[in-house]
Phi, psi and omega in degrees: 000312184289326177290327173298316180296315182293332174291327179281324178295322179295315181298320178293325173291325177294328177291320176304320178292319179292326179286333175284337184233045181282167186273016174281147176274070177217148182286126184298138182296145179294330180294334177287321170299321183290323175302313182291320175298315182292326177296316180295323181290330187258009186248166178277185186298317183301312180290328177291325178289327180295315177302316186295319177291326175295325176289321183286326173306321176291350176284341182269357179294143185292336175289127184289340178291313180301315179306310180299315181295317179298323180286316177304328184288307179302318182293324181288310192272346181298326175265007176241010177230187185291179185282339182298320174297313178311310183296323179290324179288329177293317183291331178255026188292349180297321180295328174282315180296338175296334180270003180284348175234030187293137179225098183265184176291131174306146174279143176306323185255323185253356174062225183268020180293319174304315183291322181289333171291332169298312180295316180300315175298330176294312175305312180296321181288328177296313173306322186283324182292322177262012176286148180282142182273090184287334185292326182288326186271340186275122180294147179288163179303323182295319180297316175304308175309314179293326177295317179299318180295317183304314185287341188285122177078357181257113181288343184267353180266129187256125178285135175310157184298313177302317181298318177305312179303315189287322179293314176298328173294325178289321180292319180296316185297321175300312179298316177296326179287331176285324171304310188294316188291324173302312181304319185288325175285333172293323179292317179291326170294324176295321178291322179291318178293327180298309181294330189279342185285354173117352180293330185233044176287143185276174184288333176296307180308310177302320177297319181296316181291323174307308190290325172299316187290324180288326184274356189287327187267350182282143177256130177243114176293150182273113183268119182265157183291166183290329183292326186286322179301307177306316186291318190287328180285322178293325182286331179285322183275340183288163181293155178266145176100000000 
């Protein structure tokens, strides 16, 4: 019973590969490629090897369309599944390298375009197979935040070298910005004081100073009101006592 079930599942997986690498001159839908990538991520090593062998067999097909689709499938899923499939492709990379100089029969309508597409995709597939998986080595933003929280206030936590360099660079940048701002403020104050010494006095200020100087030597007699004069005259002419 288990052997029959495994046979059915194996046939179903091979049909998935055949559908994604059909001989039809149409682009394979992305959802079919995603289904294969999900299968490789969720399966054990034995199933991954089985799927890898099925894809490599499609590279031996005589049709350049099938070859091209198989190369595109490898290039797409190798960065979206586990490391086991990448290792299988690296161990069997000779099958892909042989297509770097592929020369098939020219197509009656497209000429050598299909053969050239096979060669170009083979080059891109080789680059994808042996590309470094930077996503696994790079920490996620959440992990980086947890590291910073863990190190804050903890004397036993040692900051990585790269983080020390980045923090030091931030302090140096802040210091430079403060120095530049201080120099700019000092220059503005010095310029204001220079203008305040009298070199750039406006016409209104000059007029007011000149008026005060001219009027300082004039004598302006004090004129008393008429009522006050009458009172003083009556007082002088009246009897004493």
